[in-house]
C-alpha positions as CSV (number, residue, x, y, z in Angstrom):
1,M,40.3,23.8,-18.6
2,A,36.4,22.8,-18.1
3,D,33.7,25.3,-19.6
4,V,31.9,26.9,-16.7
5,E,29.3,28.3,-19.0
6,Q,27.3,25.0,-18.8
7,G,24.3,26.9,-20.6
8,N,20.9,26.7,-19.4
9,R,21.1,22.6,-18.2
10,P,19.9,21.4,-15.5
11,L,21.2,19.7,-12.6
12,S,21.8,16.4,-12.8
13,P,19.5,13.9,-11.4
14,H,16.5,16.7,-11.6
15,L,13.5,17.0,-9.3
16,Q,10.8,17.4,-12.0
17,I,12.5,13.7,-13.9
18,Y,14.2,11.7,-11.2
19,K,11.6,8.7,-9.4
20,W,12.0,8.1,-6.2
21,P,12.1,4.2,-5.5
22,I,9.7,3.4,-2.6
23,N,12.6,1.8,-1.2
24,M,14.3,5.7,-0.8
25,G,10.9,6.9,0.4
26,M,10.8,4.1,3.4
27,S,14.1,4.5,4.2
28,I,13.7,8.8,4.6
29,F,10.4,7.9,6.3
30,H,12.2,5.4,8.8
31,R,14.5,8.1,10.2
32,V,11.9,10.5,10.4
33,T,9.1,7.9,12.3
34,G,11.7,7.4,14.7
35,V,12.1,10.9,15.8
36,A,8.2,11.1,16.0
37,I,8.4,8.5,17.7
38,G,10.4,10.3,20.4
39,V,8.6,13.4,20.8
40,V,5.6,11.7,21.1
41,I,6.9,9.9,24.6
42,A,8.4,13.1,25.3
43,F,5.0,14.5,25.4
44,V,2.9,11.4,27.4
45,A,6.2,11.5,29.6
46,L,5.0,15.5,30.6
47,W,1.4,13.9,30.5
48,F,2.8,11.7,33.6
49,F,4.7,14.0,35.3
50,A,1.7,16.6,35.2
51,L,0.2,13.8,37.2
52,A,2.5,13.6,39.8
53,W,3.3,17.3,40.3
54,S,-0.4,18.7,41.1
55,P,-4.1,18.2,39.7
56,E,-4.1,21.3,38.5
57,A,-1.1,20.5,36.3
58,F,-2.7,17.2,35.2
59,A,-6.3,18.8,34.3
60,K,-4.2,21.3,31.8
61,A,-1.7,18.5,30.3
62,N,-5.4,16.6,30.2
63,W,-6.7,19.0,28.3
64,L,-4.4,19.5,26.4
65,M,-3.7,15.5,25.2
66,T,-7.4,15.2,24.6
67,S,-8.0,17.9,22.7
68,W,-8.3,17.2,18.9
69,L,-4.2,17.9,18.8
70,G,-3.4,16.0,21.2
71,W,-5.4,13.2,19.1
72,L,-3.6,14.4,15.7
73,V,-0.4,13.9,18.4
74,L,-1.2,10.4,19.3
75,F,-2.2,9.0,15.7
76,G,1.1,10.0,14.7
77,G,2.7,8.6,17.2
78,A,0.6,5.3,16.3
79,V,1.1,5.5,13.0
80,S,5.1,6.2,13.6
81,L,4.8,3.0,15.7
82,W,4.4,0.7,13.9
83,F,5.7,2.0,10.4
84,H,9.2,2.2,12.4
85,F,8.8,-1.2,13.8
86,V,7.6,-3.2,10.6
87,N,10.4,-1.2,8.6
88,G,12.5,-2.6,11.3
89,L,11.2,-5.8,10.8
90,R,12.4,-5.8,6.6
91,H,16.3,-4.2,8.0
92,L,16.4,-7.2,10.2
93,V,15.6,-10.0,7.5
94,W,18.0,-7.6,5.2
95,D,21.0,-8.3,8.0
96,T,20.5,-11.7,7.0
97,G,21.6,-11.2,3.8
98,S,18.0,-12.3,2.4
99,S,15.5,-10.4,0.3
100,F,17.6,-7.7,-1.4
101,G,16.0,-8.4,-5.1
102,Q,14.4,-5.1,-6.7
103,K,11.3,-7.0,-6.7
104,R,11.5,-8.5,-3.3
105,V,12.6,-5.0,-1.8
106,R,9.5,-2.9,-3.3
107,R,6.8,-5.8,-2.1
108,T,8.2,-6.0,1.7
109,A,7.4,-1.9,1.3
110,L,4.4,-2.4,0.2
111,I,3.5,-5.2,2.8
112,G,4.8,-3.0,4.8
113,L,2.7,-0.2,4.5
114,V,-0.3,-2.6,4.7
115,F,0.8,-3.5,7.7
116,M,1.5,-0.4,9.3
117,V,-2.1,0.7,8.3
118,I,-3.9,-2.3,9.6
119,L,-2.2,-2.2,13.2
120,T,-2.7,1.5,13.4
121,L,-6.6,1.0,12.8
122,V,-6.4,-1.7,15.4
123,T,-4.3,0.0,17.7
124,I,-7.0,2.9,17.3
125,W,-10.0,0.6,17.6
126,V,-8.8,-0.6,20.7
127,A,-8.1,2.7,22.5
128,V,-11.2,4.2,21.3
129,A,-13.5,1.3,22.4
130,V,-11.8,-0.2,25.6
């Protein structure tokens, strides 16, 4: 029978010694951003519904969406949208059966993060400047 008393050995792999590969973080963040995009779309849809409902409802919704909390939600939506888009392009390339090497996966992840930051900054610049 197996030894039930294993002493003070940690479970393997333990969080203090296990280093997440970048691709694992990208995969988790891709799923999280998919959910975040849905939440942001719901908030924007409620903003438009309030516009169609009445001027008072729109005034309240507009106050919320143009407050610091609304801008934070919209900023998070922009980050989520661009990350999800860029990472989706990586998955599209992988569907062709290419770029599966360890170095290429890491390189495309870093390139994707750089493009996500650039696209988010351009989106914010266009939203504020125009």
